[in-house]
N, C-alpha and C positions, 0 to 999 in steps of 0.2 A: 657256568659263568661265575666268576669270582667277584664278590662284592668288596669294593675298596672303602675303607673308612675315610669319609670326607671330613675336612676340618669344619668345626661349627661355624655357622654364618653369624656375622655380627648384625644386630638389628640396626635399622636405619635411625630409629629414635632411641635416645638414651632413656633408661628407666629411672635414673636418679641424677640429681645435680647437687654437688657438694655433699654427697652422702645422705641427702634427704630425698624421699620419694617424690616424684613429680605431682602426684595427686595431692599430697599435703601442701606443697608449694602453691598449687593452683587454689586450694581452699583458703590458704592464708592471704593470697593476693585478692581473692574475691571478697573476703571479710574486710580487708583494708579498704578496698574500693567502696564497699557498702557503707562502711563507717565514714568515709570521706563524703559520700553523697549525703548521708544523714546529717553530718555536721554542717555541710553547705546549706541544706534546707533549714536547719535551725538558725543559722546566721543570716540568710538572705531570702528565705521563703515568706509566704503570706502570714505566718504566725511567728515571725522571727524577732530577734533581738533588735534589729534596726527599726522594725515597725513599732515595737514597744517604746523605744527611745523617742521616736517621732511623735507618738501619741502622748507621751509624758511632756514633751516640749509644747505640743499644741494645747494641752491642758493648762500649763502655766500661762500661756498667752491668753487663753480664755479667762482664767482667774484674774489676771491683771486688767483685762477689758471689763469684767464684771465690777471690780473695785472702782474703776474709773467711772462707769455708768452709775453706780450707787452714789458716789460723791457728787456727780452732776445732778442726779435726781434729788439729793438732799438740798443742794443749792437752789434748784428750781422750786422745790416745795417751800423753802424758806421765803423765796421771793414771792411766791403765790400767796402765802399767808400774810406777808407784809402788805401786799397790794389789796388783799381782801379786807384787811382792817381799815384801809383808807377809804373804802367804799361806804357810803351811808347805809344804815340798816333799812331794810324794806319792810 
């Protein structure tokens, strides 16, 4: 029996895309996706920039509240000492 040379079969899946091996393309896509997730966590996660900015704003609100309470306390102390001097000594 004579064996005929058959033409080479074409693979169903290409081994390269635009001259780059598919393995490298997959690694680059995975790295880009991982970097995107990391940046997303940095911007919107529990230790993120938005949390930091919110805490800084909350701190400034508290500092203003403390200044207001100190001024009110000083006025009340002044009034207290003025009233105390009006009382007769015991």
